[in-house]
PyMOL CGO cylinders between C-alpha atoms (Angstrom):
from pymol import cmd
from pymol.cgo import CYLINDER

trace = [
    CYLINDER, -20.38, 41.07, -9.33, -23.26, 38.73, -8.80, 0.3, 1, 1, 1, 1, 1, 1,
    CYLINDER, -23.26, 38.73, -8.80, -22.40, 36.70, -5.71, 0.3, 1, 1, 1, 1, 1, 1,
    CYLINDER, -22.40, 36.70, -5.71, -24.46, 33.75, -6.95, 0.3, 1, 1, 1, 1, 1, 1,
    CYLINDER, -24.46, 33.75, -6.95, -22.22, 33.59, -10.01, 0.3, 1, 1, 1, 1, 1, 1,
    CYLINDER, -22.22, 33.59, -10.01, -19.11, 33.11, -7.95, 0.3, 1, 1, 1, 1, 1, 1,
    CYLINDER, -19.11, 33.11, -7.95, -17.63, 29.66, -8.01, 0.3, 1, 1, 1, 1, 1, 1,
    CYLINDER, -17.63, 29.66, -8.01, -18.00, 27.73, -4.82, 0.3, 1, 1, 1, 1, 1, 1,
    CYLINDER, -18.00, 27.73, -4.82, -14.65, 26.79, -3.34, 0.3, 1, 1, 1, 1, 1, 1,
    CYLINDER, -14.65, 26.79, -3.34, -14.42, 23.06, -2.85, 0.3, 1, 1, 1, 1, 1, 1,
    CYLINDER, -14.42, 23.06, -2.85, -11.39, 21.58, -1.13, 0.3, 1, 1, 1, 1, 1, 1,
    CYLINDER, -11.39, 21.58, -1.13, -10.20, 18.31, -2.56, 0.3, 1, 1, 1, 1, 1, 1,
    CYLINDER, -10.20, 18.31, -2.56, -7.89, 16.22, -0.43, 0.3, 1, 1, 1, 1, 1, 1,
    CYLINDER, -7.89, 16.22, -0.43, -6.54, 12.85, -1.36, 0.3, 1, 1, 1, 1, 1, 1,
    CYLINDER, -6.54, 12.85, -1.36, -7.27, 10.01, 1.02, 0.3, 1, 1, 1, 1, 1, 1,
    CYLINDER, -7.27, 10.01, 1.02, -5.96, 6.70, -0.27, 0.3, 1, 1, 1, 1, 1, 1,
    CYLINDER, -5.96, 6.70, -0.27, -8.01, 3.85, 1.12, 0.3, 1, 1, 1, 1, 1, 1,
    CYLINDER, -8.01, 3.85, 1.12, -6.39, 0.76, 2.58, 0.3, 1, 1, 1, 1, 1, 1,
    CYLINDER, -6.39, 0.76, 2.58, -7.67, -1.24, -0.40, 0.3, 1, 1, 1, 1, 1, 1,
    CYLINDER, -7.67, -1.24, -0.40, -5.90, 1.06, -2.88, 0.3, 1, 1, 1, 1, 1, 1,
    CYLINDER, -5.90, 1.06, -2.88, -2.67, 0.73, -0.91, 0.3, 1, 1, 1, 1, 1, 1,
    CYLINDER, -2.67, 0.73, -0.91, -2.99, -3.06, -0.98, 0.3, 1, 1, 1, 1, 1, 1,
    CYLINDER, -2.99, -3.06, -0.98, -3.60, -3.08, -4.73, 0.3, 1, 1, 1, 1, 1, 1,
    CYLINDER, -3.60, -3.08, -4.73, -0.51, -0.90, -5.25, 0.3, 1, 1, 1, 1, 1, 1,
    CYLINDER, -0.51, -0.90, -5.25, 1.61, -3.25, -3.12, 0.3, 1, 1, 1, 1, 1, 1,
    CYLINDER, 1.61, -3.25, -3.12, 0.40, -6.39, -4.88, 0.3, 1, 1, 1, 1, 1, 1,
    CYLINDER, 0.40, -6.39, -4.88, 0.43, -5.06, -8.45, 0.3, 1, 1, 1, 1, 1, 1,
    CYLINDER, 0.43, -5.06, -8.45, 3.85, -3.38, -8.20, 0.3, 1, 1, 1, 1, 1, 1,
    CYLINDER, 3.85, -3.38, -8.20, 5.54, -6.59, -7.06, 0.3, 1, 1, 1, 1, 1, 1,
    CYLINDER, 5.54, -6.59, -7.06, 3.39, -8.78, -9.30, 0.3, 1, 1, 1, 1, 1, 1,
    CYLINDER, 3.39, -8.78, -9.30, 4.40, -6.87, -12.40, 0.3, 1, 1, 1, 1, 1, 1,
    CYLINDER, 4.40, -6.87, -12.40, 8.07, -6.64, -11.48, 0.3, 1, 1, 1, 1, 1, 1,
    CYLINDER, 8.07, -6.64, -11.48, 9.16, -9.98, -9.98, 0.3, 1, 1, 1, 1, 1, 1,
    CYLINDER, 9.16, -9.98, -9.98, 7.63, -12.45, -12.49, 0.3, 1, 1, 1, 1, 1, 1,
    CYLINDER, 7.63, -12.45, -12.49, 8.71, -10.12, -15.31, 0.3, 1, 1, 1, 1, 1, 1,
    CYLINDER, 8.71, -10.12, -15.31, 12.31, -10.21, -14.08, 0.3, 1, 1, 1, 1, 1, 1,
    CYLINDER, 12.31, -10.21, -14.08, 12.15, -14.00, -13.62, 0.3, 1, 1, 1, 1, 1, 1,
    CYLINDER, 12.15, -14.00, -13.62, 10.76, -14.59, -17.12, 0.3, 1, 1, 1, 1, 1, 1,
    CYLINDER, 10.76, -14.59, -17.12, 13.36, -12.27, -18.65, 0.3, 1, 1, 1, 1, 1, 1,
    CYLINDER, 13.36, -12.27, -18.65, 16.15, -14.01, -16.77, 0.3, 1, 1, 1, 1, 1, 1,
    CYLINDER, 16.15, -14.01, -16.77, 15.03, -17.48, -17.85, 0.3, 1, 1, 1, 1, 1, 1,
    CYLINDER, 15.03, -17.48, -17.85, 14.71, -16.28, -21.45, 0.3, 1, 1, 1, 1, 1, 1,
    CYLINDER, 14.71, -16.28, -21.45, 18.45, -15.74, -21.44, 0.3, 1, 1, 1, 1, 1, 1,
    CYLINDER, 18.45, -15.74, -21.44, 19.12, -19.43, -20.70, 0.3, 1, 1, 1, 1, 1, 1,
    CYLINDER, 19.12, -19.43, -20.70, 16.30, -21.46, -22.30, 0.3, 1, 1, 1, 1, 1, 1,
    CYLINDER, 16.30, -21.46, -22.30, 14.80, -21.55, -25.77, 0.3, 1, 1, 1, 1, 1, 1,
    CYLINDER, 14.80, -21.55, -25.77, 11.44, -23.17, -24.92, 0.3, 1, 1, 1, 1, 1, 1,
    CYLINDER, 11.44, -23.17, -24.92, 8.68, -21.11, -23.38, 0.3, 1, 1, 1, 1, 1, 1,
    CYLINDER, 8.68, -21.11, -23.38, 7.25, -24.07, -21.42, 0.3, 1, 1, 1, 1, 1, 1,
    CYLINDER, 7.25, -24.07, -21.42, 9.92, -23.82, -18.73, 0.3, 1, 1, 1, 1, 1, 1,
    CYLINDER, 9.92, -23.82, -18.73, 9.38, -20.06, -18.42, 0.3, 1, 1, 1, 1, 1, 1,
    CYLINDER, 9.38, -20.06, -18.42, 5.61, -20.50, -18.07, 0.3, 1, 1, 1, 1, 1, 1,
    CYLINDER, 5.61, -20.50, -18.07, 5.92, -23.26, -15.47, 0.3, 1, 1, 1, 1, 1, 1,
    CYLINDER, 5.92, -23.26, -15.47, 8.52, -21.36, -13.45, 0.3, 1, 1, 1, 1, 1, 1,
    CYLINDER, 8.52, -21.36, -13.45, 6.55, -18.14, -13.76, 0.3, 1, 1, 1, 1, 1, 1,
    CYLINDER, 6.55, -18.14, -13.76, 3.29, -19.70, -12.58, 0.3, 1, 1, 1, 1, 1, 1,
    CYLINDER, 3.29, -19.70, -12.58, 5.08, -21.35, -9.66, 0.3, 1, 1, 1, 1, 1, 1,
    CYLINDER, 5.08, -21.35, -9.66, 6.60, -18.01, -8.70, 0.3, 1, 1, 1, 1, 1, 1,
    CYLINDER, 6.60, -18.01, -8.70, 3.22, -16.25, -8.96, 0.3, 1, 1, 1, 1, 1, 1,
    CYLINDER, 3.22, -16.25, -8.96, 1.63, -18.89, -6.73, 0.3, 1, 1, 1, 1, 1, 1,
    CYLINDER, 1.63, -18.89, -6.73, 4.39, -18.66, -4.13, 0.3, 1, 1, 1, 1, 1, 1,
    CYLINDER, 4.39, -18.66, -4.13, 4.66, -14.89, -4.38, 0.3, 1, 1, 1, 1, 1, 1,
    CYLINDER, 4.66, -14.89, -4.38, 0.93, -14.25, -4.04, 0.3, 1, 1, 1, 1, 1, 1,
    CYLINDER, 0.93, -14.25, -4.04, 0.74, -16.48, -0.96, 0.3, 1, 1, 1, 1, 1, 1,
    CYLINDER, 0.74, -16.48, -0.96, 3.79, -14.85, 0.62, 0.3, 1, 1, 1, 1, 1, 1,
    CYLINDER, 3.79, -14.85, 0.62, 2.59, -11.33, -0.14, 0.3, 1, 1, 1, 1, 1, 1,
    CYLINDER, 2.59, -11.33, -0.14, -0.94, -12.11, 1.05, 0.3, 1, 1, 1, 1, 1, 1,
    CYLINDER, -0.94, -12.11, 1.05, 0.36, -13.64, 4.26, 0.3, 1, 1, 1, 1, 1, 1,
    CYLINDER, 0.36, -13.64, 4.26, 2.58, -10.62, 4.80, 0.3, 1, 1, 1, 1, 1, 1,
    CYLINDER, 2.58, -10.62, 4.80, -0.41, -8.31, 4.39, 0.3, 1, 1, 1, 1, 1, 1,
    CYLINDER, -0.41, -8.31, 4.39, -2.44, -10.41, 6.79, 0.3, 1, 1, 1, 1, 1, 1,
    CYLINDER, -2.44, -10.41, 6.79, 0.24, -10.39, 9.48, 0.3, 1, 1, 1, 1, 1, 1,
    CYLINDER, 0.24, -10.39, 9.48, 0.84, -6.65, 9.06, 0.3, 1, 1, 1, 1, 1, 1,
    CYLINDER, 0.84, -6.65, 9.06, -2.88, -5.90, 9.47, 0.3, 1, 1, 1, 1, 1, 1,
    CYLINDER, -2.88, -5.90, 9.47, -3.11, -8.23, 12.47, 0.3, 1, 1, 1, 1, 1, 1,
    CYLINDER, -3.11, -8.23, 12.47, -0.15, -6.50, 14.06, 0.3, 1, 1, 1, 1, 1, 1,
    CYLINDER, -0.15, -6.50, 14.06, -1.80, -3.10, 13.55, 0.3, 1, 1, 1, 1, 1, 1,
    CYLINDER, -1.80, -3.10, 13.55, -5.00, -4.41, 15.15, 0.3, 1, 1, 1, 1, 1, 1,
    CYLINDER, -5.00, -4.41, 15.15, -3.19, -5.89, 18.13, 0.3, 1, 1, 1, 1, 1, 1,
    CYLINDER, -3.19, -5.89, 18.13, -1.17, -2.71, 18.61, 0.3, 1, 1, 1, 1, 1, 1,
    CYLINDER, -1.17, -2.71, 18.61, -4.35, -0.61, 18.58, 0.3, 1, 1, 1, 1, 1, 1,
    CYLINDER, -4.35, -0.61, 18.58, -6.11, -2.87, 21.07, 0.3, 1, 1, 1, 1, 1, 1,
    CYLINDER, -6.11, -2.87, 21.07, -3.11, -2.88, 23.43, 0.3, 1, 1, 1, 1, 1, 1,
    CYLINDER, -3.11, -2.88, 23.43, -2.88, 0.92, 23.35, 0.3, 1, 1, 1, 1, 1, 1,
    CYLINDER, -2.88, 0.92, 23.35, -6.64, 1.22, 23.84, 0.3, 1, 1, 1, 1, 1, 1,
    CYLINDER, -6.64, 1.22, 23.84, -6.53, -0.96, 26.93, 0.3, 1, 1, 1, 1, 1, 1,
    CYLINDER, -6.53, -0.96, 26.93, -3.57, 1.01, 28.28, 0.3, 1, 1, 1, 1, 1, 1,
    CYLINDER, -3.57, 1.01, 28.28, -5.37, 4.34, 27.83, 0.3, 1, 1, 1, 1, 1, 1,
    CYLINDER, -5.37, 4.34, 27.83, -8.51, 3.00, 29.53, 0.3, 1, 1, 1, 1, 1, 1,
    CYLINDER, -8.51, 3.00, 29.53, -6.39, 1.91, 32.47, 0.3, 1, 1, 1, 1, 1, 1,
    CYLINDER, -6.39, 1.91, 32.47, -4.45, 5.16, 32.72, 0.3, 1, 1, 1, 1, 1, 1,
    CYLINDER, -4.45, 5.16, 32.72, -7.48, 7.49, 32.85, 0.3, 1, 1, 1, 1, 1, 1,
    CYLINDER, -7.48, 7.49, 32.85, -8.51, 5.53, 35.96, 0.3, 1, 1, 1, 1, 1, 1,
    CYLINDER, -8.51, 5.53, 35.96, -5.09, 5.11, 37.58, 0.3, 1, 1, 1, 1, 1, 1,
    CYLINDER, -5.09, 5.11, 37.58, -3.46, 8.46, 36.69, 0.3, 1, 1, 1, 1, 1, 1,
    CYLINDER, -3.46, 8.46, 36.69, -6.30, 10.78, 35.62, 0.3, 1, 1, 1, 1, 1, 1,
    CYLINDER, -6.30, 10.78, 35.62, -4.44, 14.02, 36.38, 0.3, 1, 1, 1, 1, 1, 1,
    CYLINDER, -4.44, 14.02, 36.38, -1.53, 13.08, 34.17, 0.3, 1, 1, 1, 1, 1, 1,
    CYLINDER, -1.53, 13.08, 34.17, -3.91, 12.09, 31.38, 0.3, 1, 1, 1, 1, 1, 1,
    CYLINDER, -3.91, 12.09, 31.38, -5.75, 15.41, 31.72, 0.3, 1, 1, 1, 1, 1, 1,
    CYLINDER, -5.75, 15.41, 31.72, -2.45, 17.23, 31.38, 0.3, 1, 1, 1, 1, 1, 1,
    CYLINDER, -2.45, 17.23, 31.38, -1.72, 15.28, 28.20, 0.3, 1, 1, 1, 1, 1, 1,
    CYLINDER, -1.72, 15.28, 28.20, -5.08, 16.40, 26.82, 0.3, 1, 1, 1, 1, 1, 1,
    CYLINDER, -5.08, 16.40, 26.82, -4.20, 19.98, 27.75, 0.3, 1, 1, 1, 1, 1, 1,
    CYLINDER, -4.20, 19.98, 27.75, -0.86, 19.72, 25.95, 0.3, 1, 1, 1, 1, 1, 1,
    CYLINDER, -0.86, 19.72, 25.95, -2.61, 18.64, 22.77, 0.3, 1, 1, 1, 1, 1, 1,
    CYLINDER, -2.61, 18.64, 22.77, -5.08, 21.53, 23.01, 0.3, 1, 1, 1, 1, 1, 1,
    CYLINDER, -5.08, 21.53, 23.01, -2.29, 24.04, 23.71, 0.3, 1, 1, 1, 1, 1, 1,
    CYLINDER, -2.29, 24.04, 23.71, -0.56, 22.76, 20.61, 0.3, 1, 1, 1, 1, 1, 1,
    CYLINDER, -0.56, 22.76, 20.61, -3.67, 23.73, 18.67, 0.3, 1, 1, 1, 1, 1, 1,
    CYLINDER, -3.67, 23.73, 18.67, -3.34, 27.30, 19.94, 0.3, 1, 1, 1, 1, 1, 1,
    CYLINDER, -3.34, 27.30, 19.94, -6.16, 27.33, 22.52, 0.3, 1, 1, 1, 1, 1, 1,
    CYLINDER, -6.16, 27.33, 22.52, -5.84, 29.90, 25.29, 0.3, 1, 1, 1, 1, 1, 1,
    CYLINDER, -5.84, 29.90, 25.29, -5.45, 28.63, 28.84, 0.3, 1, 1, 1, 1, 1, 1,
    CYLINDER, -5.45, 28.63, 28.84, -9.02, 29.38, 30.10, 0.3, 1, 1, 1, 1, 1, 1,
    CYLINDER, -9.02, 29.38, 30.10, -10.42, 27.58, 27.06, 0.3, 1, 1, 1, 1, 1, 1,
    CYLINDER, -10.42, 27.58, 27.06, -7.96, 24.73, 27.52, 0.3, 1, 1, 1, 1, 1, 1,
    CYLINDER, -7.96, 24.73, 27.52, -9.16, 23.98, 31.04, 0.3, 1, 1, 1, 1, 1, 1,
    CYLINDER, -9.16, 23.98, 31.04, -12.85, 24.07, 30.13, 0.3, 1, 1, 1, 1, 1, 1,
    CYLINDER, -12.85, 24.07, 30.13, -12.20, 21.83, 27.11, 0.3, 1, 1, 1, 1, 1, 1,
    CYLINDER, -12.20, 21.83, 27.11, -10.22, 19.37, 29.23, 0.3, 1, 1, 1, 1, 1, 1,
    CYLINDER, -10.22, 19.37, 29.23, -13.06, 19.18, 31.74, 0.3, 1, 1, 1, 1, 1, 1,
    CYLINDER, -13.06, 19.18, 31.74, -15.59, 18.59, 28.98, 0.3, 1, 1, 1, 1, 1, 1,
    CYLINDER, -15.59, 18.59, 28.98, -13.51, 15.89, 27.27, 0.3, 1, 1, 1, 1, 1, 1,
    CYLINDER, -13.51, 15.89, 27.27, -12.65, 14.06, 30.49, 0.3, 1, 1, 1, 1, 1, 1,
    CYLINDER, -12.65, 14.06, 30.49, -16.27, 14.06, 31.70, 0.3, 1, 1, 1, 1, 1, 1,
    CYLINDER, -16.27, 14.06, 31.70, -16.99, 11.12, 29.38, 0.3, 1, 1, 1, 1, 1, 1,
    CYLINDER, -16.99, 11.12, 29.38, -14.53, 8.17, 29.67, 0.3, 1, 1, 1, 1, 1, 1,
    CYLINDER, -14.53, 8.17, 29.67, -15.24, 6.90, 26.15, 0.3, 1, 1, 1, 1, 1, 1,
    CYLINDER, -15.24, 6.90, 26.15, -14.76, 10.34, 24.61, 0.3, 1, 1, 1, 1, 1, 1,
    CYLINDER, -14.76, 10.34, 24.61, -11.65, 10.86, 26.71, 0.3, 1, 1, 1, 1, 1, 1,
    CYLINDER, -11.65, 10.86, 26.71, -10.06, 7.59, 25.56, 0.3, 1, 1, 1, 1, 1, 1,
    CYLINDER, -10.06, 7.59, 25.56, -11.06, 8.24, 21.94, 0.3, 1, 1, 1, 1, 1, 1,
    CYLINDER, -11.06, 8.24, 21.94, -9.43, 11.68, 22.12, 0.3, 1, 1, 1, 1, 1, 1,
    CYLINDER, -9.43, 11.68, 22.12, -6.19, 10.24, 23.51, 0.3, 1, 1, 1, 1, 1, 1,
    CYLINDER, -6.19, 10.24, 23.51, -6.07, 7.47, 20.92, 0.3, 1, 1, 1, 1, 1, 1,
    CYLINDER, -6.07, 7.47, 20.92, -6.57, 9.80, 17.99, 0.3, 1, 1, 1, 1, 1, 1,
    CYLINDER, -6.57, 9.80, 17.99, -4.84, 13.01, 18.99, 0.3, 1, 1, 1, 1, 1, 1,
    CYLINDER, -4.84, 13.01, 18.99, -2.11, 11.87, 21.37, 0.3, 1, 1, 1, 1, 1, 1,
    CYLINDER, -2.11, 11.87, 21.37, -1.17, 8.55, 19.77, 0.3, 1, 1, 1, 1, 1, 1,
    CYLINDER, -1.17, 8.55, 19.77, -2.41, 9.23, 16.23, 0.3, 1, 1, 1, 1, 1, 1,
    CYLINDER, -2.41, 9.23, 16.23, -4.16, 5.85, 16.01, 0.3, 1, 1, 1, 1, 1, 1,
    CYLINDER, -4.16, 5.85, 16.01, -7.36, 5.07, 14.12, 0.3, 1, 1, 1, 1, 1, 1,
    CYLINDER, -7.36, 5.07, 14.12, -9.30, 1.89, 14.84, 0.3, 1, 1, 1, 1, 1, 1,
    CYLINDER, -9.30, 1.89, 14.84, -8.59, -0.66, 12.09, 0.3, 1, 1, 1, 1, 1, 1,
    CYLINDER, -8.59, -0.66, 12.09, -11.53, -2.27, 10.32, 0.3, 1, 1, 1, 1, 1, 1,
    CYLINDER, -11.53, -2.27, 10.32, -12.49, -5.63, 11.89, 0.3, 1, 1, 1, 1, 1, 1,
    CYLINDER, -12.49, -5.63, 11.89, -12.00, -7.52, 8.60, 0.3, 1, 1, 1, 1, 1, 1,
    CYLINDER, -12.00, -7.52, 8.60, -8.90, -5.58, 7.59, 0.3, 1, 1, 1, 1, 1, 1,
    CYLINDER, -8.90, -5.58, 7.59, -6.47, -8.53, 7.89, 0.3, 1, 1, 1, 1, 1, 1,
    CYLINDER, -6.47, -8.53, 7.89, -8.54, -10.86, 5.71, 0.3, 1, 1, 1, 1, 1, 1,
    CYLINDER, -8.54, -10.86, 5.71, -9.36, -8.23, 3.11, 0.3, 1, 1, 1, 1, 1, 1,
    CYLINDER, -9.36, -8.23, 3.11, -5.74, -7.06, 2.95, 0.3, 1, 1, 1, 1, 1, 1,
    CYLINDER, -5.74, -7.06, 2.95, -4.36, -10.55, 2.37, 0.3, 1, 1, 1, 1, 1, 1,
    CYLINDER, -4.36, -10.55, 2.37, -6.89, -11.29, -0.39, 0.3, 1, 1, 1, 1, 1, 1,
    CYLINDER, -6.89, -11.29, -0.39, -6.43, -7.94, -2.14, 0.3, 1, 1, 1, 1, 1, 1,
    CYLINDER, -6.43, -7.94, -2.14, -2.63, -8.11, -2.12, 0.3, 1, 1, 1, 1, 1, 1,
    CYLINDER, -2.63, -8.11, -2.12, -2.57, -11.75, -3.21, 0.3, 1, 1, 1, 1, 1, 1,
    CYLINDER, -2.57, -11.75, -3.21, -5.05, -11.30, -6.07, 0.3, 1, 1, 1, 1, 1, 1,
    CYLINDER, -5.05, -11.30, -6.07, -3.35, -8.10, -7.23, 0.3, 1, 1, 1, 1, 1, 1,
    CYLINDER, -3.35, -8.10, -7.23, -0.03, -9.96, -7.33, 0.3, 1, 1, 1, 1, 1, 1,
    CYLINDER, -0.03, -9.96, -7.33, -1.58, -12.68, -9.49, 0.3, 1, 1, 1, 1, 1, 1,
    CYLINDER, -1.58, -12.68, -9.49, -3.10, -10.17, -11.91, 0.3, 1, 1, 1, 1, 1, 1,
    CYLINDER, -3.10, -10.17, -11.91, 0.17, -8.29, -12.21, 0.3, 1, 1, 1, 1, 1, 1,
    CYLINDER, 0.17, -8.29, -12.21, 2.23, -11.48, -12.59, 0.3, 1, 1, 1, 1, 1, 1,
    CYLINDER, 2.23, -11.48, -12.59, 0.10, -12.96, -15.38, 0.3, 1, 1, 1, 1, 1, 1,
    CYLINDER, 0.10, -12.96, -15.38, 0.73, -10.02, -17.74, 0.3, 1, 1, 1, 1, 1, 1,
    CYLINDER, 0.73, -10.02, -17.74, 4.43, -10.72, -18.48, 0.3, 1, 1, 1, 1, 1, 1,
    CYLINDER, 4.43, -10.72, -18.48, 3.71, -14.46, -18.82, 0.3, 1, 1, 1, 1, 1, 1,
    CYLINDER, 3.71, -14.46, -18.82, 0.93, -14.22, -21.42, 0.3, 1, 1, 1, 1, 1, 1,
    CYLINDER, 0.93, -14.22, -21.42, 3.36, -13.85, -24.39, 0.3, 1, 1, 1, 1, 1, 1,
    CYLINDER, 3.36, -13.85, -24.39, 5.16, -17.02, -23.27, 0.3, 1, 1, 1, 1, 1, 1,
    CYLINDER, 5.16, -17.02, -23.27, 1.82, -18.84, -23.45, 0.3, 1, 1, 1, 1, 1, 1,
    CYLINDER, 1.82, -18.84, -23.45, 1.25, -17.61, -27.01, 0.3, 1, 1, 1, 1, 1, 1,
    CYLINDER, 1.25, -17.61, -27.01, 4.73, -18.05, -28.53, 0.3, 1, 1, 1, 1, 1, 1,
    CYLINDER, 4.73, -18.05, -28.53, 6.92, -21.15, -28.71, 0.3, 1, 1, 1, 1, 1, 1,
    CYLINDER, 6.92, -21.15, -28.71, 10.32, -19.45, -28.79, 0.3, 1, 1, 1, 1, 1, 1,
    CYLINDER, 10.32, -19.45, -28.79, 11.46, -17.70, -25.64, 0.3, 1, 1, 1, 1, 1, 1,
    CYLINDER, 11.46, -17.70, -25.64, 13.34, -15.03, -27.57, 0.3, 1, 1, 1, 1, 1, 1,
    CYLINDER, 13.34, -15.03, -27.57, 10.19, -14.00, -29.45, 0.3, 1, 1, 1, 1, 1, 1,
    CYLINDER, 10.19, -14.00, -29.45, 8.04, -14.13, -26.33, 0.3, 1, 1, 1, 1, 1, 1,
    CYLINDER, 8.04, -14.13, -26.33, 10.58, -12.02, -24.45, 0.3, 1, 1, 1, 1, 1, 1,
    CYLINDER, 10.58, -12.02, -24.45, 10.28, -9.11, -26.87, 0.3, 1, 1, 1, 1, 1, 1,
    CYLINDER, 10.28, -9.11, -26.87, 6.48, -9.13, -26.67, 0.3, 1, 1, 1, 1, 1, 1,
    CYLINDER, 6.48, -9.13, -26.67, 6.62, -9.56, -22.90, 0.3, 1, 1, 1, 1, 1, 1,
    CYLINDER, 6.62, -9.56, -22.90, 8.96, -6.59, -22.53, 0.3, 1, 1, 1, 1, 1, 1,
    CYLINDER, 8.96, -6.59, -22.53, 6.68, -4.33, -24.56, 0.3, 1, 1, 1, 1, 1, 1,
    CYLINDER, 6.68, -4.33, -24.56, 3.47, -5.53, -22.87, 0.3, 1, 1, 1, 1, 1, 1,
    CYLINDER, 3.47, -5.53, -22.87, 4.89, -5.32, -19.35, 0.3, 1, 1, 1, 1, 1, 1,
    CYLINDER, 4.89, -5.32, -19.35, 6.51, -1.92, -19.80, 0.3, 1, 1, 1, 1, 1, 1,
    CYLINDER, 6.51, -1.92, -19.80, 3.20, -0.58, -21.11, 0.3, 1, 1, 1, 1, 1, 1,
    CYLINDER, 3.20, -0.58, -21.11, 1.40, -2.18, -18.15, 0.3, 1, 1, 1, 1, 1, 1,
    CYLINDER, 1.40, -2.18, -18.15, 3.98, -0.72, -15.74, 0.3, 1, 1, 1, 1, 1, 1,
    CYLINDER, 3.98, -0.72, -15.74, 3.55, 2.72, -17.25, 0.3, 1, 1, 1, 1, 1, 1,
    CYLINDER, 3.55, 2.72, -17.25, -0.26, 2.58, -17.05, 0.3, 1, 1, 1, 1, 1, 1,
    CYLINDER, -0.26, 2.58, -17.05, -0.14, 1.17, -13.52, 0.3, 1, 1, 1, 1, 1, 1,
    CYLINDER, -0.14, 1.17, -13.52, 2.37, 3.83, -12.44, 0.3, 1, 1, 1, 1, 1, 1,
    CYLINDER, 2.37, 3.83, -12.44, 0.20, 6.57, -13.90, 0.3, 1, 1, 1, 1, 1, 1,
    CYLINDER, 0.20, 6.57, -13.90, -2.95, 5.29, -12.18, 0.3, 1, 1, 1, 1, 1, 1,
    CYLINDER, -2.95, 5.29, -12.18, -1.00, 4.79, -8.95, 0.3, 1, 1, 1, 1, 1, 1,
    CYLINDER, -1.00, 4.79, -8.95, 0.15, 8.41, -9.14, 0.3, 1, 1, 1, 1, 1, 1,
    CYLINDER, 0.15, 8.41, -9.14, -3.44, 9.58, -9.54, 0.3, 1, 1, 1, 1, 1, 1,
    CYLINDER, -3.44, 9.58, -9.54, -4.58, 7.59, -6.52, 0.3, 1, 1, 1, 1, 1, 1,
    CYLINDER, -4.58, 7.59, -6.52, -1.62, 8.41, -4.28, 0.3, 1, 1, 1, 1, 1, 1,
    CYLINDER, -1.62, 8.41, -4.28, -1.71, 12.14, -4.96, 0.3, 1, 1, 1, 1, 1, 1,
    CYLINDER, -1.71, 12.14, -4.96, 1.73, 12.30, -6.61, 0.3, 1, 1, 1, 1, 1, 1,
    CYLINDER, 1.73, 12.30, -6.61, 2.48, 13.42, -10.16, 0.3, 1, 1, 1, 1, 1, 1,
    CYLINDER, 2.48, 13.42, -10.16, 0.98, 10.72, -12.41, 0.3, 1, 1, 1, 1, 1, 1,
    CYLINDER, 0.98, 10.72, -12.41, 3.49, 11.01, -15.25, 0.3, 1, 1, 1, 1, 1, 1,
    CYLINDER, 3.49, 11.01, -15.25, 6.46, 11.02, -12.90, 0.3, 1, 1, 1, 1, 1, 1,
    CYLINDER, 6.46, 11.02, -12.90, 5.06, 8.00, -11.06, 0.3, 1, 1, 1, 1, 1, 1,
    CYLINDER, 5.06, 8.00, -11.06, 4.55, 6.22, -14.38, 0.3, 1, 1, 1, 1, 1, 1,
    CYLINDER, 4.55, 6.22, -14.38, 8.14, 6.82, -15.49, 0.3, 1, 1, 1, 1, 1, 1,
    CYLINDER, 8.14, 6.82, -15.49, 9.58, 5.74, -12.15, 0.3, 1, 1, 1, 1, 1, 1,
    CYLINDER, 9.58, 5.74, -12.15, 7.51, 2.56, -12.04, 0.3, 1, 1, 1, 1, 1, 1,
    CYLINDER, 7.51, 2.56, -12.04, 8.47, 1.67, -15.62, 0.3, 1, 1, 1, 1, 1, 1,
    CYLINDER, 8.47, 1.67, -15.62, 12.17, 2.28, -14.97, 0.3, 1, 1, 1, 1, 1, 1,
    CYLINDER, 12.17, 2.28, -14.97, 12.19, 0.14, -11.83, 0.3, 1, 1, 1, 1, 1, 1,
    CYLINDER, 12.19, 0.14, -11.83, 10.52, -2.79, -13.59, 0.3, 1, 1, 1, 1, 1, 1,
    CYLINDER, 10.52, -2.79, -13.59, 12.69, -2.43, -16.69, 0.3, 1, 1, 1, 1, 1, 1,
    CYLINDER, 12.69, -2.43, -16.69, 15.94, -2.25, -14.73, 0.3, 1, 1, 1, 1, 1, 1,
    CYLINDER, 15.94, -2.25, -14.73, 15.00, -5.28, -12.61, 0.3, 1, 1, 1, 1, 1, 1,
    CYLINDER, 15.00, -5.28, -12.61, 14.22, -7.36, -15.69, 0.3, 1, 1, 1, 1, 1, 1,
    CYLINDER, 14.22, -7.36, -15.69, 17.35, -6.16, -17.50, 0.3, 1, 1, 1, 1, 1, 1,
    CYLINDER, 17.35, -6.16, -17.50, 19.61, -7.10, -14.59, 0.3, 1, 1, 1, 1, 1, 1,
    CYLINDER, 19.61, -7.10, -14.59, 17.98, -10.54, -14.28, 0.3, 1, 1, 1, 1, 1, 1,
    CYLINDER, 17.98, -10.54, -14.28, 18.45, -11.14, -18.02, 0.3, 1, 1, 1, 1, 1, 1,
    CYLINDER, 18.45, -11.14, -18.02, 22.13, -10.10, -17.95, 0.3, 1, 1, 1, 1, 1, 1,
    CYLINDER, 22.13, -10.10, -17.95, 22.88, -12.20, -14.86, 0.3, 1, 1, 1, 1, 1, 1,
    CYLINDER, 22.88, -12.20, -14.86, 21.29, -15.25, -16.50, 0.3, 1, 1, 1, 1, 1, 1,
    CYLINDER, 21.29, -15.25, -16.50, 23.30, -14.65, -19.66, 0.3, 1, 1, 1, 1, 1, 1,
    CYLINDER, 23.30, -14.65, -19.66, 26.56, -14.35, -17.71, 0.3, 1, 1, 1, 1, 1, 1,
    CYLINDER, 26.56, -14.35, -17.71, 25.89, -17.51, -15.72, 0.3, 1, 1, 1, 1, 1, 1,
    CYLINDER, 25.89, -17.51, -15.72, 24.98, -19.51, -18.80, 0.3, 1, 1, 1, 1, 1, 1,
]
cmd.load_cgo(trace, "trace")
């Protein structure tokens, strides 16, 4: 066999970026919550104006709440990283032998033999910055968050929520009767949920079709329950 004709083996590993995760968080809630609200109101009112007003108010409040939640979560991650970083910097000065032993434990866990472990520990600990970076990544499993992570996360989640929430409301803007708008909204939103679930599955490394079905079922069940509760109350 001609070696040049052999296919080159290329490893493909999924690494979902923080932005993709934020879009998933915002879109999944944005598609589900306003959809359930609109469906629930459709069971009690005949005019679409009330549904549109309530839906837009919910989208505004929901996007702000979700965005703020993303901001606070990212800030918390940043503060946690900085606190741990400062602690590691202090410990390699105050208790260097214990920190060297922690490095050795990590290396032994990788299968390095003892003579190699000691030489590697000496090499790593010879540079304080490299030593701290090693401890942060391999002992604590922490990666330094991006400086603008909190701001970007809040904006991405909030905007994704708005985009997702507008989809189930569009039919109520086009039709005058809530019952008619509800049918169109159900079809449009379930299709959107299916597409979003499929794309989410592709990006998150799970089975796209399975993800699409699960996402559609969750949104459909939430809207169905909201509609039935509204009917029972009315």
